[in-house]
DOTI-325347 format. One line per field, with one value per residue: residue in one letter; y, x, z of N, C-alpha, C in turn. Coordinates in Angstrom, 2 decimals, padded with zeros to 5 digits. Atoms other than C-alpha are relative to their C-alpha. Layout:
! residues N
aa [A  ...]
n.y [Y  ...]
n.x [X  ...]
n.z [Z  ...]
ca.y [Y  ...]
ca.x [X  ...]
ca.z [Z  ...]
c.y [Y  ...]
c.x [X  ...]
c.z [Z  ...]
***
This chain:
! residues 114
aa [M  S  T  F  G  K  S  N  G  G  G  R  R  R  S  A  R  A  R  T  P  V  L  G  T  L  L  T  V  A  N  D  Y  R  F  G  L  V  N  L  S  S  T  G  A  R  V  S  A  P  E  L  P  P  E  G  E  E  V  I  F  L  A  D  K  V  Q  S  F  G  Q  V  V  W  A  R  N  G  Q  C  G  V  A  F  E  A  P  I  L  A  G  E  V  Q  R  L  Q  R  E  G  D  L  W  R  L  V  D  L  P  P  E  E  S  A]
n.y [-000.16  -000.82  000.29  -000.05  -000.99  -001.13  -000.76  -000.34  -001.17  -000.60  001.05  -000.42  000.96  -001.23  000.00  000.09  001.36  000.14  001.50  000.62  001.13  000.23  001.18  -000.23  001.54  000.03  001.23  000.64  001.09  001.40  -000.25  -001.04  -000.39  -001.15  -001.07  -001.14  -001.07  -000.98  -001.55  -000.30  -001.69  000.14  000.62  001.23  000.67  000.48  001.08  000.63  001.10  000.69  000.77  -000.57  000.23  -000.30  -001.28  000.31  000.77  -001.16  000.06  -000.67  -000.47  000.19  -000.40  -000.35  -000.12  -000.94  001.05  -000.54  001.11  -000.76  000.83  000.25  -000.18  000.52  001.04  000.17  -000.39  000.29  -001.16  -000.16  -001.21  000.23  -000.87  000.34  -000.19  -001.31  -000.69  000.15  -001.15  -000.11  000.64  001.47  -000.29  -000.94  000.71  001.07  -000.30  000.17  001.47  000.44  -000.70  000.56  000.78  -000.29  -000.18  001.12  000.38  001.53  000.27  000.48  001.44  000.96  -000.55  -000.01]
n.x [-000.52  -000.95  -001.49  -000.43  -001.24  -000.63  000.48  -000.51  -000.54  -000.87  -000.87  000.83  001.39  001.22  000.55  -001.12  000.01  -000.05  -000.64  001.05  -000.26  001.13  000.09  001.70  000.05  000.70  000.39  000.07  001.01  -000.43  -000.83  -000.15  -001.24  000.00  -001.02  000.02  000.52  -001.01  000.28  001.31  000.85  002.06  000.57  -001.03  -001.01  -000.99  000.28  -001.51  000.26  -000.99  000.69  001.35  000.34  -000.57  -000.03  001.03  000.64  001.05  -000.37  000.78  -000.94  000.83  -001.16  001.08  001.86  -000.60  000.24  000.70  -000.30  -001.06  -000.68  -001.66  -000.63  -001.44  -000.47  -001.64  -000.99  000.76  000.66  000.94  000.70  001.15  000.64  001.31  000.75  000.83  -000.96  000.59  000.59  -001.15  000.11  -000.65  -001.46  -000.68  -000.15  -000.78  -001.38  -000.13  -000.33  -001.27  -000.91  000.14  -001.10  -001.37  000.17  -000.33  -001.17  000.14  000.72  001.51  000.31  -000.90  001.00  001.24]
n.z [-001.60  000.16  000.13  -001.39  000.05  000.68  001.41  001.32  -000.06  -000.83  -000.63  -001.36  -000.37  000.06  -001.24  -000.99  -000.43  -001.04  -000.83  -000.93  -000.38  -000.33  000.73  000.85  000.75  001.27  000.08  001.47  000.20  -000.57  -000.78  -000.99  -000.67  -001.19  -000.04  -001.18  000.65  000.51  000.53  000.35  000.54  000.28  001.38  -000.11  -000.96  000.17  -000.97  -000.22  -000.71  000.53  001.20  000.27  001.27  000.82  000.74  001.08  -000.85  -000.92  -001.49  -001.10  -000.91  -001.03  -000.82  -000.72  000.22  001.74  000.98  001.48  001.30  000.77  000.68  000.18  001.08  -000.15  -001.17  000.01  -001.52  -001.42  -000.28  001.50  -000.08  000.17  000.08  -000.11  001.02  -000.47  -001.29  -000.91  -000.64  -000.64  -001.70  -000.34  000.01  -001.35  -001.56  -000.02  -000.26  -001.44  -000.57  000.30  -000.61  -001.82  000.30  -000.32  -001.43  -001.04  000.92  000.88  001.23  -000.24  000.29  -001.33  -000.76  000.30]
ca.y [006.72  009.78  010.00  009.46  011.44  013.87  016.72  017.18  019.88  021.13  018.08  019.15  016.83  018.30  016.80  017.80  014.44  013.69  010.88  008.76  005.56  003.94  000.43  -000.77  -003.49  -003.59  -005.85  -007.74  -010.41  -013.03  -011.33  -009.49  -007.15  -005.76  -002.59  000.12  003.51  005.70  008.88  009.99  012.76  013.09  011.65  008.29  006.44  005.17  001.62  -000.49  -004.39  -007.38  -008.81  -006.57  -006.27  -005.91  -002.62  -002.37  -004.33  -002.83  -002.56  -001.47  000.53  000.15  002.29  002.95  003.95  005.47  003.28  003.88  002.10  002.54  000.94  -000.07  002.26  001.33  -001.21  -001.80  -002.31  -003.75  -000.41  000.60  003.68  003.70  005.94  006.38  006.33  009.38  011.91  011.11  014.03  016.13  015.68  012.10  012.80  015.29  012.66  009.80  012.36  012.71  009.09  008.68  011.58  009.59  006.78  008.85  010.06  006.53  005.83  002.62  001.71  000.82  -002.78  -003.40  -001.54  -003.10]
ca.x [-023.72  -021.58  -017.73  -016.09  -012.86  -011.10  -013.13  -012.41  -009.82  -008.40  -007.40  -010.08  -012.70  -015.98  -017.11  -014.82  -013.54  -013.79  -011.27  -013.56  -012.59  -015.48  -016.20  -019.14  -020.03  -020.39  -023.07  -023.43  -025.60  -023.16  -020.95  -020.60  -017.32  -016.64  -014.33  -012.95  -014.02  -011.01  -012.55  -016.31  -018.21  -021.83  -021.27  -018.43  -016.26  -012.99  -012.92  -009.86  -010.09  -008.15  -010.96  -013.60  -015.45  -014.09  -014.22  -017.87  -019.52  -023.07  -023.04  -025.06  -022.92  -023.89  -021.69  -023.52  -027.16  -025.83  -027.11  -026.87  -026.70  -023.51  -020.98  -017.10  -015.48  -011.74  -010.24  -006.53  -004.12  -006.48  -008.78  -011.63  -013.75  -017.32  -019.55  -023.16  -025.88  -027.78  -025.33  -026.09  -026.96  -024.04  -025.47  -024.47  -021.18  -020.34  -021.62  -019.57  -016.70  -017.63  -017.71  -014.24  -012.78  -014.30  -011.79  -008.79  -009.70  -009.22  -006.34  -007.37  -008.08  -011.71  -011.01  -008.94  -012.39  -015.13]
ca.z [-013.49  -013.03  -013.15  -009.47  -008.59  -010.34  -012.67  -016.07  -016.42  -013.52  -011.56  -008.30  -006.75  -007.63  -003.78  -000.76  000.85  004.59  006.50  008.14  009.84  009.73  009.20  006.47  004.12  000.47  -000.34  -003.99  -005.43  -004.71  -001.56  001.42  001.90  005.01  004.77  006.74  005.38  003.60  002.74  001.90  000.03  -001.08  -004.45  -003.65  -001.11  -001.11  000.89  002.09  002.63  001.76  -000.59  -002.31  -005.17  -008.75  -010.74  -012.60  -009.76  -008.66  -004.82  -001.92  000.44  003.96  006.60  010.00  009.34  005.55  002.78  -000.95  -004.31  -006.19  -008.39  -008.36  -010.18  -009.63  -007.58  -006.87  -003.88  -001.52  -001.95  -004.45  -005.15  -005.04  -006.96  -005.63  -007.75  -005.85  -003.42  -000.26  002.31  003.52  007.15  006.93  005.59  008.61  011.09  009.74  010.13  013.67  014.47  012.48  014.65  018.00  016.41  016.53  020.18  021.73  019.23  017.90  014.61  014.11  012.95  016.70  018.47  016.43]
c.y [001.19  -000.57  000.10  000.44  001.19  000.87  -000.02  001.44  000.43  -001.08  -000.01  -000.97  001.39  -000.20  000.60  -001.39  000.02  -001.40  -000.45  -001.71  -000.62  -001.59  -000.31  -001.17  000.86  -001.28  -000.14  -000.99  -001.17  000.13  000.96  000.55  000.65  000.79  000.88  001.20  000.71  001.28  -000.01  001.22  -000.55  -000.82  -001.40  000.05  -000.65  -001.12  -000.41  -001.60  -000.85  -000.72  001.00  -000.09  000.37  001.35  -000.38  -000.48  001.05  -000.28  000.87  -000.04  000.17  000.62  000.87  -000.43  000.59  -001.21  000.69  -001.04  000.69  -001.18  000.02  000.99  000.05  -001.01  -000.47  000.07  -000.10  001.35  000.18  001.29  -000.60  000.95  -000.10  000.62  001.51  000.99  -000.30  001.65  000.41  -000.17  -001.32  -000.07  000.48  -001.34  -001.14  000.59  000.32  -001.33  -000.30  000.78  -000.59  -001.10  000.40  000.51  -000.55  -000.43  -001.41  000.16  -000.72  -001.69  -000.82  000.13  -001.05  -001.93]
c.x [000.81  001.61  000.50  001.73  000.47  -000.96  000.50  001.00  000.95  000.51  -000.87  -001.02  -000.86  -001.00  000.92  000.05  000.14  000.92  -000.83  000.25  -000.79  -000.14  -001.52  000.07  -000.68  -000.99  -000.21  -000.69  000.57  000.66  -000.70  001.27  -000.18  001.36  000.09  000.05  001.40  -000.39  -001.67  -000.48  -001.32  000.24  001.07  001.00  001.43  000.08  001.55  -000.75  001.14  -000.74  -001.22  -000.03  000.73  -000.67  -001.15  -001.16  -001.11  000.01  -001.10  001.18  -000.74  001.23  -000.80  -001.30  000.02  -000.26  -000.26  000.51  001.18  000.80  001.64  000.26  001.70  000.22  001.40  000.72  -000.86  -001.16  -001.12  -000.94  -001.30  -000.73  -001.33  -001.02  -001.07  001.24  -000.89  000.29  001.57  -000.02  000.73  001.53  000.80  -000.52  000.79  001.48  000.15  000.15  001.40  000.84  -000.11  001.07  001.41  000.08  000.73  001.21  000.07  -000.96  -001.44  -000.03  000.60  -001.34  -000.98  -000.33]
c.z [-000.18  000.53  001.67  000.09  -000.60  -000.92  -000.96  000.01  000.89  001.15  001.55  000.12  -000.22  001.75  001.04  000.64  001.75  000.39  000.80  000.24  000.50  -000.57  -000.44  -000.78  -001.32  -000.21  -001.84  -000.10  000.63  001.66  000.74  -000.14  000.98  -000.39  001.33  -001.26  -000.19  000.14  -000.46  -000.47  000.01  -000.89  000.14  001.29  -000.23  001.34  000.24  001.02  -000.78  -001.17  -000.02  -001.48  -001.29  -000.71  -000.70  000.81  000.34  001.55  000.99  001.19  001.13  001.20  001.35  -000.44  -001.56  -000.93  -001.49  -001.03  -000.60  -000.88  000.09  -000.91  -000.70  001.14  -000.38  001.54  001.24  000.08  -001.40  000.31  -000.46  -000.58  000.47  -000.94  000.25  001.18  001.18  001.13  000.82  001.51  000.57  -000.24  001.37  000.91  -000.07  000.46  001.39  000.42  -000.58  001.16  001.68  000.06  000.27  001.48  000.89  -000.77  000.04  -001.20  000.03  -000.25  001.66  000.87  -000.28  000.70]
***
């Protein structure tokens, strides 16, 4: 599986990140973890929740109508990074960004509006 985060050498990300305050679920063989989406790119996501799967766990990422297989590549302080097995479409990233923008317009965190 490809690495997630900064690329080698320049400290720059390979894929642009979009802030997306959207709710989702990480599914594992044993548990379901509800999360708030912190940011998203075509190659991975950063999520936040009180309880999350550990580093190395294989997951199914679900947010709105976006679904992807992935792996938790880091986990700490109530957040984790998920690297997707295959990139998701740029249009899906943009759609979730627009959805996140709607949360900011009503000025409520998504967990309060859910």
